[in-house]
N, C-alpha and C positions, 0 to 999 in steps of 0.2 A: 180458775179464778182470774178475774180481771186485775186485782191488786197484787202488787209485788211487795213483799214484806221488807221491813228495814233490815232484817237478818239476811235476806238474800242480797240486798244492796251492799251490805258490809262484806259478805262472802265474795261478791264480784270484785270489790276493791282489793281485798286481801289475796285474791287469786290472780291478780295481774302479774305479768313479768316485772322484774325489777326495773327494766328500762321504761316500760309503759307506766308503771306506778310513779316513778320519779318524774317523768314528763308531765303526767297529770297533776302531781303535787305542785310542781313549779308553776304550771299554767294557772292553777287555782289560786296559789299564793299571790301571783302577780295581778290577776284580775281582782282579787279581794283588796289588795293594797291600793290599787288605782281607785276603786270605787269608794273605799273608806276616805281617801283623800278628796274625792269628788263630793262626798257627802258634806264635808266641812267647807270646801271652797265654793260650792254651788249654792250655798245658802239653804240647805235642806234642814233647817232647824227653826224653832219658834223664836220670836223676838217681840219686844214691845217698847214703847216710850211713853213718858208722862208729860203732859202739857202743864203750863203754869197754873191753871185753875184746878188741877187734879184729875182732869180727864186722861184716861189711859187708852191707848190704841196699839194694836199689834197684830200679829199673825200667829196662829197655832198650826204647827205642822204635825200631821198624823200619818203613820204608815197605813197602807191598805190592810184590811183584815185577811183577805184570802185571794191569792193570785193563781191563775192557771197558766202552765207553761206547755206549749205544744213543741215537741221535739220530732223532727222528721225521722222516718225510719223505713222508708220504702226502698228506693234505689241504693241508699247508703245510710250508714249510721253516723251521727254527729255529736260526739261527746262534748265538743267545743261549744255547741249550741246550749247544752245544759249549763255549762259554766257561765256563759255570757248572759243567760236569762235568769238563772236562779241566784247567783251570787249577789248581783245588785239588789234583788228583792230582799234577800236576807240582811244585807248591809243596811237597807232602808228601814228594816224592822218589821217586815210583813210577818204576821202571826203564823200563817199557814201557806205553804207553797205546794200546789198540786201539779204533778207532771203527768202528761199523757204522751205515750209513744207507741206507734204501731210496731207489732212484732210479726212480720211476714212468716207464715208457716210455723209460728210459735217460737221462732228463734229470738232469743234475748241477747242483745249485744252487751258483753261484759264491760266494755269501756263506757258505754252510755250509763249503765247502772252504777258503775264505780263513780262516774262524774256526779251522778245524782246524790250518792252518799257523801262525797267530798263537799258538795255545795250546800248540804243541809236540807235537801228536798224532803218534805214531810210525808207525802204519799205519792205513789207511782201507780198508774193504771195502764194496762196494755190495750190501748184503743187508739185508733188514728182516723184521719180523714175528716170530712165535714161533720160526721156524727160525733166525733170527739169534741169538736168546737161547740156543738149544740149541747152536749152533756155538761160541759163546763159552764156554759151560759145559763142553762135552765135547771141543771141538777137532775139526777136520777136517784133511784133507790140506793145505788152504789156510790155514785160520784157526786160530791157536794157542789152546789153552785158557787162560782167565784165572783169576784168584783171586777177583775180585769184579766184579759187573755193576751199573752205575749208569745212570740216565737214564730219562726218561718214555717212555710208549708207550700204545697203545690197550689195550682189554680183553684182547686175545690176548697182547700183550707182557707185561702185568701177570700174567696167568695163568701164562705160561711162567716168569717170574721167580720166582713163588711155587713153581712145581714144581721148579726147580733149586736152590732155597735149601737149603743143607746140603752140596751138592756144591761150590757157590761161595757167597760172600757176596753180598748185595744191599743196595742203599741203603734202599729202602722200596717199598711197593706204593702208588703214587700214584693217587688217585681224581680225579673231576672237580674243576675249579678252583673256588675259593670266595673271596668277598670279604665282609667284614663292616665296615660303616662306622658308627662312633659319631660323631655330630655334635651340637653344642650349638646349631645354628642360625646360627652365625657365618660359615659358608662360602657360596660361590656355588652355588646349586642346580644350575646347568648343570654345574659341576665334579663335583658328587656324582653326577648322572645319568650323566655320561660315565665316571666311575670304576666305577659299577655295570655299564655296558656293557662295560667293559674285560675283565671276567671272563665276562660273558654271551656275548660273541662267540666264546669258545673252543669251546663246544659246547652242545647243548641241555640237558645235565645240569648245567651250571655253576650255582653257587648265589650269589645276590647279595642281601644284606640290609642295610637301613638301620635303625639305632636312633636315635631322636631325641626329646627331650622337647617340642619345639616343633611344635605341630600345623600352624601356618601354613607353616612351612618344609617340612614333609613334603608339603603340598599344592603348594608351589612346585616341589619335586623331581619330583612326579608330572607337573606341567605341563611341566617341562623334558624329561622322558622322552618325553611325547607329541609335543613339538616337535622333538626331536633324532632320534628313532628313524627317521623316514622317510628321512633323508639318509644313513643308515649303509649302507655296502656289504654288510655281513653282517646286514642287517635281519632276515631270516627266522630265522637262528640266534639272534640276540639276543631277538627277540620270543618264540620258543619257550621259551628259557631263562627269560625274565622271567615268562612266563605260568605256568610249572610250578614254578620254583625261586626266585622272588624275593618279598621281603616288605619293606614299608615300615611300621615298627612305632613307634607312639608310646609312649614310656616315661615313668615318673614323673619321673626326673631322671637325670643322668649316672652317678650311683653305681649305680642299677639297671641302666643300660646295661652297665656294667662287669661286674656280676654275671651278666647274660645272656651277655655275651661269653665269660666263663670257662666257662660251660656249653656254648657252641657250639664253643669251641676252634678258631677258624677258621684257615685257611691264611694268608690275608692279612687283617690288621686295621688299618683306617685310623682314626685319632683326629683328626677335623677339628674342632678346638676352640681356644678362646683360650688354654687352659692344658693342652696335650696331655700334657706330662710329669706333671702332677698325676694325670691319669686313668691314664696308663701304669703308674704305681706300683701300681694296683689290678689290673692284668692279670697273670694267672698262666699262662694257656694261650692261645698264639697262635703260628703259625709265624713270622710277621714282623709287627712293629708299625711302622706308618708314622705319624709324629707331625707334626701341623701341617697347615694348609690348603694349603700349597704342596708337600706330599710325596705326590704321586700314586703309586699302587701301580705304575703302569707304569714309573716310574723304577727301582724295585727289580727289575723284570723284566729290564731291559736294562743299566743302567749305573751305578747307585748304588754298587755294590761288593759288598754282602752277597749270599749265594747265593739264587737264586730257586727252587731245588729244595727244596720245603717240605712238611711233613706235612699231610695232608688228612684229611677224614672223622673229625674229632675226635682224631686220633692225636697232635696237638700236646700232648695231656695227658701224653704220656710219651715223645715223640721230638722231634728237633731238625732244623733245616735241614741240608742237606748241607754238609760242611766238610772242612778238612784232616784233622781227626780221623777221618774215615771212610776215609781211605786209609793209615792207619798201624795197627800192632798193638803191643801191649805184652807184654813178657816180664818176669816177676819175676826179679830177680837176688839170689842168696843165697850168701854165702861166710862160713861159720861158722869162727871161729878154734878152736884147740885148747881154749882156756879156755872159749869159748862153748859148745863141745860138751858140756862137763861139766854146765853149768847146764841147757841146753836138752835134753840127752839124758835127764836125769832126768825132766823134765816130759813129754817125748814118751813115754818108757817107761811112765809111770803112766797116761797117757791111752790109749795103745795097748792095754795090758793090759785097761783098762776096756772097750774095744771088742772084745776077744777077738782081736786081731790080733797074734799072737805074733812073727811075723817082723818086723813094724814095730818092736816093742819091742826085740827083740834087736839089730836093726841099729843102734839108738841106743845100747844098752847096751854093745856091743862097743867103742865109742869112749870109754867112760868109763874114767878111770884108777882102778886098784884100789889 
């Protein structure tokens, strides 16, 4: 059967080791707390105001009815993706969350299923690839159609999401992972090297860049890379990524580093400096900004709280991380009083006649008192 029961999801959660269970609990709690705060602060709620003549205007916020979440499951399993996609949807008030996840050779990852249980996912289907995106968009006898599809995937999944956009909503077309590190030389070079590895290990196309004004520190980071790389389990992937898509760049100063950072508009931006907030003020374009030497990007991937689904390929210039606001829609609310119809009707009539739309004009005029 394609569908995994709620009972199996619960068993997966209860069967975790104490360490895994606690880690997943903490991550879920922090992600939920952040997005509940976001729901309040980001204006994800209805509002209205009344004018002097009794006309009332406002906005009605409604959660989406049904959302589909794609969770990768080919080369690796990603329980963190479940938390980051499902929890904001539930916080937003989505009625039904449908999750699809590939299970190669029938293997079901307990952490992924446990994360689905913790996140409140309503239904889970063991299907992946472009066909899973199609099933979510159009529906099948087994899988119901959704209103929006979110979640990362490979190139085929991304192409399928692009293809069905318009039939359903999508979050974004995510590209290879990226990290840009701005460092003033005050950090530990081993830490910086490992932060660069953390994105490079995703795949060969991941991008890892360091901008630093300190030439000696850059040399130390290079030495750390050479020292630490041989011990990494995903050495081949990291090495291929660093060879093709990594740069260690000496800049004139941190101000120049910030200018370059805005041009790159990276998915993950680390500011490893003694005054990180000072430099963060100069950043306009980044998916997520990690401030300070102790704020590794990997904390954001798993448990800091903010969403790890971030814009890539310079799309941070015009788009934002996944959030509660991606699972709601807004309807304008308009209730014009009799007195308001007299004033607004005259305005609408004049403008409608100017556009040659007679029926528009007359619809307003018929409500005018003579």
